[in-house]
C-alpha positions as CSV (number, residue, x, y, z in Angstrom):
1,M,344.3,16.0,110.7
2,A,342.0,19.0,110.9
3,G,343.5,20.0,114.3
4,T,347.0,20.2,112.7
5,L,345.7,22.3,109.8
6,V,344.0,24.7,112.2
7,V,347.3,25.2,114.0
8,I,349.1,25.8,110.7
9,Q,346.3,28.2,109.7
10,V,346.9,30.3,112.9
11,I,350.7,30.3,112.3
12,L,350.2,31.4,108.7
13,A,347.9,34.2,109.7
14,I,350.4,35.5,112.2
15,L,353.3,35.3,109.7
16,I,351.2,37.1,107.1
17,I,350.5,39.9,109.5
18,I,354.2,40.2,110.4
19,V,355.4,40.2,106.8
20,V,352.8,42.8,105.8
21,L,353.8,45.0,108.7
22,L,357.5,44.8,107.8
23,Q,356.9,46.1,104.2
24,K,357.7,49.7,103.5
25,S,354.8,52.0,103.0
26,S,354.2,55.7,103.2
27,S,354.3,55.4,107.0
28,I,357.2,52.9,106.9
29,G,355.4,50.5,109.3
30,L,357.7,48.2,111.3
31,G,360.3,48.3,108.6
32,A,361.7,51.4,110.3
33,Y,363.0,49.2,113.1
34,S,365.0,46.9,110.8
35,G,367.5,49.2,109.1
36,S,369.9,46.5,108.2
37,N,367.5,44.8,105.8
38,E,369.0,46.4,102.7
39,S,372.3,44.8,103.2
40,V,370.9,41.3,103.9
41,F,368.4,41.1,101.0
42,G,370.4,42.8,98.3
43,Q,370.6,46.1,96.5
44,K,366.8,46.7,96.2
45,G,366.3,46.0,99.9
46,A,363.6,43.8,101.4
47,A,360.8,45.1,99.1
48,G,361.2,42.3,96.5
49,F,361.8,39.6,99.1
50,L,358.9,40.6,101.3
51,T,356.5,40.9,98.4
52,K,357.4,37.4,97.2
53,M,357.1,36.1,100.8
54,T,353.7,37.7,101.2
55,F,352.5,36.1,98.0
56,A,353.8,32.7,99.0
57,L,352.3,32.9,102.5
58,S,348.9,34.1,101.2
59,L,348.9,31.3,98.6
60,T,349.7,28.7,101.3
61,F,347.0,30.2,103.5
62,L,344.5,29.9,100.7
63,V,345.4,26.2,100.0
64,N,345.3,25.4,103.7
65,T,341.8,27.0,104.0
66,L,340.5,24.9,101.1
67,A,342.0,21.8,102.6
68,L,340.4,22.6,106.0
69,G,337.0,23.0,104.4
70,Y,337.3,19.8,102.4
71,I,338.5,17.7,105.4
72,Y,335.8,19.3,107.7
73,N,333.0,18.5,105.3
74,N,334.2,14.9,105.0
75,E,334.5,14.4,108.7
76,H,331.1,16.0,109.6
77,T,328.5,14.5,107.2
78,K,325.6,14.8,109.6
79,S,323.7,18.0,110.4
80,V,322.9,19.1,113.9
81,T,319.2,18.8,113.0
82,D,319.7,15.1,112.3
83,Q,320.5,14.6,116.0
84,L,317.2,16.2,117.2
85,S,314.4,14.0,118.5
86,I,311.1,14.9,117.1
87,D,308.0,14.2,119.3
88,R,305.1,13.3,117.0
89,P,301.5,13.7,118.2
90,A,299.6,10.5,119.0
91,P,297.3,9.2,116.3
92,A,293.6,9.9,116.5
93,S,292.8,6.2,117.2
94,A,294.7,6.3,120.5
95,I,292.3,8.9,122.0
96,P,290.0,7.2,124.5
97,D,286.2,7.0,123.7
98,E,285.2,9.2,126.6
99,D,287.2,12.1,125.2
100,K,285.3,11.9,121.9
101,T,281.9,12.5,123.6
102,T,283.1,15.5,125.6
103,P,281.6,18.7,124.1
104,L,284.1,21.1,122.8
105,A,282.3,24.3,123.9
106,P,280.5,24.8,127.2
107,A,276.7,24.8,127.1
108,Q,274.9,28.1,127.7
């Protein structure tokens, strides 16, 4: 399920990039290459349609992101640190008696 949503997320990101680049701006963007958009989308041109399409795609992207986060958190309940093995020091009673009599510092 999460894999499918990731693929949809990538497709949505690419579509948002394309739709934003097609919108008219001061530098016209990629809209300069599609001169017939005014006749296809109506009298106002593609501005209204592309604005609505950008809003719909961004809303879908947001909902998909939230769904991905929810599903990922449900599937991965353990932390990476839960899988680490911790080596604990041996208890003091396990030290042999001969080590207890050994001086800690050398005699002078």
